[in-house]
PABA-797060 format. One record per residue (C-alpha): residue in one letter; x, y, z. Coordinates in pm, whole numbers, padded with zeros to 5 digits, always signed. Layout:
BEGIN
AXYZ...
//
This chain:
BEGIN
X+01241-22133-07037X+01351-22332-06730X+01097-22516-06525X+01068-22424-06161X+01029-22711-05921X+00930-22682-05560X+00895-22943-05295X+00758-22934-04944X+00943-23159-04706X+00733-23293-04422X+00852-23457-04098X+00659-23756-03961X+00580-23730-03589X+00332-23909-03360X+00063-23778-03129X-00001-23923-02785X-00287-24138-02915X-00059-24291-03182X-00185-24094-03482X+00066-23977-03739X+00135-23604-03774X+00299-23460-04083X+00471-23132-03996X+00629-22880-04230X+00962-22791-04064X+00949-22443-04218X+00650-22362-03997X+00821-22446-03661X+00873-22140-03440X+00969-22305-03109X+00966-22630-02913X+00915-22698-02542X+00998-23022-02368X+00884-23185-02050X+01116-23138-01752X+01256-23464-01617X+01173-23528-01251X+00867-23296-01254X+00506-23374-01322X+00436-23336-01693X+00248-23016-01748X+00229-23061-02126X-00108-23241-02116X-00035-23613-02072X+00267-23814-01965X+00305-23945-02322X+00376-23595-02457X+00749-23530-02467X+00752-23215-02683X+00518-22932-02778X+00598-22782-03117X+00468-22430-03190X+00399-22326-03546X+00382-22000-03744X+00000-22006-03751X-00013-21982-03370X-00108-22345-03322X+00084-22620-03146X+00138-22992-03188X+00192-23227-02893X+00412-23522-02986X+00559-23830-02817X+00901-23773-02970X+01151-23571-02763X+01236-23220-02875X+01590-23345-02948X+01445-23606-03186X+01216-23350-03351X+01511-23112-03394X+01724-23392-03546X+01446-23476-03792X+01413-23109-03891X+01787-23076-03943X+01791-23397-04148X+01509-23265-04368X+01717-22957-04450X+01998-23162-04601X+02007-23193-04981
//
């Protein structure tokens, strides 16, 4: 009988107060970024991206959405 192995890949992000956030990329449903030249309406000026998850919650991070997307794509590679 073959053994079944499973692994959960987590992406390391950072909150506006500097704390580390481990995010499962499989739970990401959408991302929203701050608009350059406009007042940041995503809570604080440090927040660059809001990541929505499958459980209806969201995570505010200091990384840009482009960086978050790149980390997610990298985590999908074998």
